[in-house]
C-alpha positions, 0 to 999 in steps of 0.5 A: 101833346094834350095840355091836360097831360102836360099839366098832370106830369108837371104837377107830379114833377113839382110834388116829387121835386118839392119833396126832394128839395126839402130833404136836400135842403135839410142835408145842406143845412145839417152840413152848414150846422156842422160847420158852425154856421160859417159860410167860409167853412161850409164852402171849404167843406163843399169843395173838399168833399167834392159835393159839386160832382157828388152822385146826388148833385149830378143826378139832379143836374141830369134831371134838369137837363132832360127837362131842358132839352127841346127835342126830348118829349116832355113826358119822357124828360119829366118821367125820367126826372121823377124817377131820378128825384124820387129815388134820391128823395128815398135815399135821403129819407133813409140816410143815417148820420153820425151827427144829424141836424138839430132844428134849433131856432137858428136852423129853423129860421134858415130852413124856413127862409130857404123854403120861402126863397124856393117858393118865391122863385117857383111862383115867379116863374109860374107867373111869367110862364107856364106850370111846366116851367114852374116844375123846371124851376123846382128842379133847378132849386135842387141843383142850386140848393147850396146857393139857396142856403148861403143866400138864406144865411146872408139875408138872416145875418142882421137878424142873427147878429141882433139875436146873438147880441141880445143873448150875449148881453143877457149872459153878461148881466147874469155873470155880473150879478154873481161877483163871487163866482169862480170861473175856470177856463179850460182850453187846449188842442186836445184834452180839454173836455176830459180835463173839464170833466175830471176837474168838475168831479174833484171840485164837486167835493167842496163846491157847487160846480157847473161846467159847460155841457157836451161840446158847448165850447163856443161863445154861443155855447157858453152863452146858452149855458149861462142863460139856461143852466147857471144858478145863483147858488153855483160857486164854480163855473168851468168853461171849456173853450174851443177855437177854430181861428184866432180870437175865438178864445178871447171872445169867450174870455171877454164874456166870462172873465176867468180867474184860472186858466188851463192849457192842456196842450198846444199841438198841430190840430185844426191846421187847416184853419190855423195854418201854423203851430204858432197861430195855435199857440197864440190862440190857446194862450189868449186864455192865459193873457186874459187872466187877472194878475191875482189869477192862476195859469196852469200849463202843460209843459209836455208840449213844446209850444206850451213850454216855450211860451213865456207867462209873466202876467199871472202866477203860472204852474207848469206840469208834465209827465215826460218833460219834467225838467222845468215843471212845477208838478210832475207825475212819477211811479206810474203803474198800469194795472187791469183795473186802471192806473196808480201814480204820484203827483209831486209839486209845491210841497205836495206828494199825492199818490192817486189811483184811478180807473183811467189809463193812458198818459194823456189821462194822467196829464189831464188829471194833473191839471185838475188836481193842481187847480183843486189844490189851489182852491183848497180842496183837501188832499183826502177828498182829491184822492177819493174823487180821482178814484171815483172818476168815470171814463169820458165816453169815446176818449180812451174809454175801456169797456169789457163786453160779455163775450170777453173782448176789451174795447178801447174806445178812443173814437172822439177827436183823434190827434197826433199825440193822442193817437200815439198814446192810444196805440201805446195803450193797445200795445201794452195789452197782452193775452189776445190779438190787438186790433185797431180800427181807424180812418186816421186823423183830420184837419192837419193841413199840409201835415195830414199825410205825414201824421197819418203815415206816422200813425200807420207806423205806430199801428204796425208797432203796437197792433196785430191786426189793422182795419183802415176805414174809408179813403180819406187817409187810406194811402198814408195809413197803408204806407206807414203800416207797410213801412212798419213791417206789419204782415200784409195778411193782417192789414185790411182796407174797407169802405165804411165802419159798417164793413169794418164791424162785419169784418171784425166779427170774423176776426175777433175772439174772447180775450182780444183787444179792439181799439177804435181810433177816431170816427170821422164826422159826416163832413169828412166821409 
């Protein structure tokens, strides 16, 4: 073959492959970011999601094989590779993600390091051989992009540790400079974000309050909040504390030293990493164990592994909506109305009748925790009543919306769990006047109980909904088995591949006066 012809095809292939490689590495980095930059979690996701045999991975491998088979003319192999990789690049460029990559400084460092490694590999091959083999090396980098990512992360580990230590010390110094700052930790298997928001709204009636924004519930998220948002005039700092493994909450506590701690729930969430409910319990109570002797622990007794955990290192106030026997604070006279909920909190000599726009037992429970802390900090009862009445629903957490077309949307798309999904179904079941429609892909991160809890969710769907739309294949069998066991008419049950298909189907079913519950929305790592 004409050498100039080979050079032309090699250059074209390198350009197309390099473009595809950049997009592939961006997606790998996005998934790595969604797995908290943890190599073990990323590898677990990679295996679970079947990434090694995904369409794009197999396409890249096929392109590489066409280039390596000697009896196939080079221009044929290169041409096929260009087509395959070009189409893959177009698909990746057009792809939309629920949680796209955020090019933080750390993400940028990893991406640049991946690029440098790939360039070095290609240049090394070019130096030892021909431009043809440099093109082959570029395609090989696409196939090996997960290894490229993990190697880049490994190389940067000492750098990241040094940077994180500097940021940690900076945040600790800021906190030491504010000895009068009241720090409240909020954790739980679920409910912590809503409780944080409710507490922030109530305490703001008396104090200047800062809370960790969004889902900034890791050590690095708290550090960033302290360094970028904490001001000398802040009087209260509410810290949401999340955990995927034992020691995560203790690490945050060692930094912020909370004096008040709230445990909203101890449930079977993230069992894939925690393995047992006992591990979940001990991790959540790392917050309570860190409190000073003159502090306050606020614990939800509606969960068995909250109620049975002894607390003797600090004053403890237990609250409950259902398991009220050994609770210090209880909720009574709960009434749901089209405009929200009224209920009464009783405990420690207080009896507060409150009205809120929120609905659902879970929201009453979360409000109780916030009210107990507010009373402890001396917020007047009339200010508590006013604040509770003004509290807005937290987005995607049992949030009620009314569309212009007269359809009521119950948005519970964030962080579904066995307890929360049951409550959401009960709220849907209480609605009257139209069809009750549920759209769900089920629940995730439940370890060995994944199938069991999604089957139970299916039974609850059958008991409370008129129409069920099951999304995706991750929990399809379990949900359909539960729905069938619950006796729902088969004509009212639909299984679709994506939320887009669910929305298209919904448009043909829903009418004014109907109710639509969105129960969970799986992240990109579980598609």
